[in-house]
Structure formats: structure tokens, C-alpha cells
N, C-alpha and C positions, 0 to 999 in steps of 0.2 A: 656652071657647066664645066665639065672636065674635058680632056682631050677625047675621051670615049664617047662623048655626046650625051651622057646621062648625068643628072645632078647627083652630087654626093656631099657628105658632111661627116664630121667626126661624131662618135657616139656621145650622146648627152641625155640627161634626164630632163623632164619637164618640171621646172621650178623645184628641183631636188625632191621630186615626188617619190615617196617611199622611204625617205630618210627618217622622218618622224612618223607620220601616218599616211596612208594612201588616200588621195583625194581624186575622185572620179573627174576626169576632164570634161565630160559631157554635161552641159548644163540644161539643155532644152531639146526635146524631140517633138517635132510637129508631124502628125500623120494627116496627110491631105488625100481625100478620096471622094468618090461620087456615090451617092445613095442608090443610084439606079444602074450605073455602067457595069457591064459584064466583067471588065478587067479589074474591078475593085472588089470582086467577090471574096477573095482570100483576105484582103485587108479588113473587110466588114466582119468576117469570121474571127480574125485576130482581135478585133475590137470587142466583140461579144465574149470571146473565151479567154484571151490571154493578156489584154492590156492592163487589167487590174493586178494580176500577178506580177507582171513586169514592174509596175509602179511600186508595188510593195517591196520588191527585191532591190529597187534602186530609189531610195527615198531622196537622194540628192539631185535627182533629175526630174525636171518638170515635163510632163507629157501633155501635149495639146492634141486634141482630136477635132479636126475641122472638116465637116462635110461641105464640099463645094462642087458646083457643076463643072467637072473637068473630065477629060477622057483618060488621062494618065495619072494613076495614083502614085504618090511619092512620099518619101520620108525625108524630112529636112532635119539635120542634126546641127546644133550650134554648140561650140566648145568655149571653154574659158579663155582661150587665147584669141578669140574673135573670129576664128575660121568657121566656115559653114560648108557642110557636105550634103549633097542630095543623092538619094538612091531611088531609082524607079522600081516599083514593085508591081508592075502590070502582070496579070495572070499568075501570080504566085499564091501558093497555099498559105494557110495560117502558120504552119510550122516554118516555112521559108521566110515569111515576114518576121517571125520571131528571131530567126538566125540573122537576118539583116540588121534588126534593131540591136541585137546582142553584139554583133560585129562593130557597129557604130559606137556602142557603149564602151567597148574595150579599147578603142583607139584614142589617141591623144589629140587629134585634130591637126597634127603636123602632116605634111605630105610624106608619103612612103618613098624613100629614096635609098640609094646605095650607101652603106656605111664604109668609110675609108679604112679605119683601123678599129680593132676591138677595144683599144684603150687610147686615152688622150689626156694630157694635162696642160694647163695654161702656163705652168712654170716648169719647163723640162729641166732635168738634171744634166749637167755636163759630164758627170762621172759614169753615166750608164745606169742600168737597172741594178737594184740592190739584190744581193744573193747572200746566203749564209756565210760565205767565205770572204765577203767584201772587206771587213776590217780586221781580219786575222793576219798576224805577221807571217811571212812566208817561212820563217824558221820553225813555226809550230808543227808543220807537217800535217799528215792526215789525222783524222779523228779515229782513235782506236778505243775499243772497250777497255775499261779499267780492270786490272787484275784484282781478284778478291783474295787477300791474304788472311788466313785465319791466325789470329794472335792470341 
């Protein structure tokens, strides 16, 4: 926590994700719903219409569909770093359920917090940031276009 009262951290990537190839951080999605409850109507529509398409688009994610006698349907997402997130989808349409699942797929599993700086290094330079004039001798002066002499 900082003095402002909100947690913050420096910008970082999850396990250098994207340096080689992108690895989706979501490993498991569990859709928990009731077969008869009115609040689960949109979830049941999503399972009939869109869950197969979602599973084909995301082959690295395991999708579990579990009908249980519950009043509140929910989607539980488990990530590679061990974090778990739950989203309640009571009285949502099939399209809204798809948006929730897509949102969970695009996240990394880390908490959403304020970023302190847009850049950070573990070994900071004592000389400051590099720029094109860093190692130029001061006697060189400004860079000018060269004159073209016809010989």
C-alpha cells in the first residue's frame, strides 16, 4: 500500500510472456449453473450456443460445465499463477456471459492495481537515460547535412 491508500507496483510482464510466444494465463474455466433456476437462463443459452465455439478458439483452456442445484450461477477462472477469480452471471444474456468469459481469458490472474511508472529496470543506470548525443564529444557541435560537391 502506498500513501494514497491504493496498492501499486512497477510495470512487469508475467513470466516474460510475449518475448518468445504468447501463453494464455487462463488454464481452467468452470461454469457453475442450475438446470432449473431462472437466473441461469443466459448461462444455459451460452452453453447450448457458444461454449463449443469458445473452447475451439481457446484450445489451451479447459472448460468445465457443471450443473449444480444453486441459486447464483457463476464462472470460476483459475490461472497459471494459482490465482482464482469468480464472476457472478445472474440474469445475464448469452452474449454478456461470453463477454465475461472473454474478459477472464484476457487477464493474467494478477490483481488490477495502479502502475507506478511506465518503465522500470532492476539495474538502474547512474548516468541517466541514453540519448543520441550521450557519447558525442561536445566539440563535434550540431549534426548538419553534408554538402554534396560535384567533382
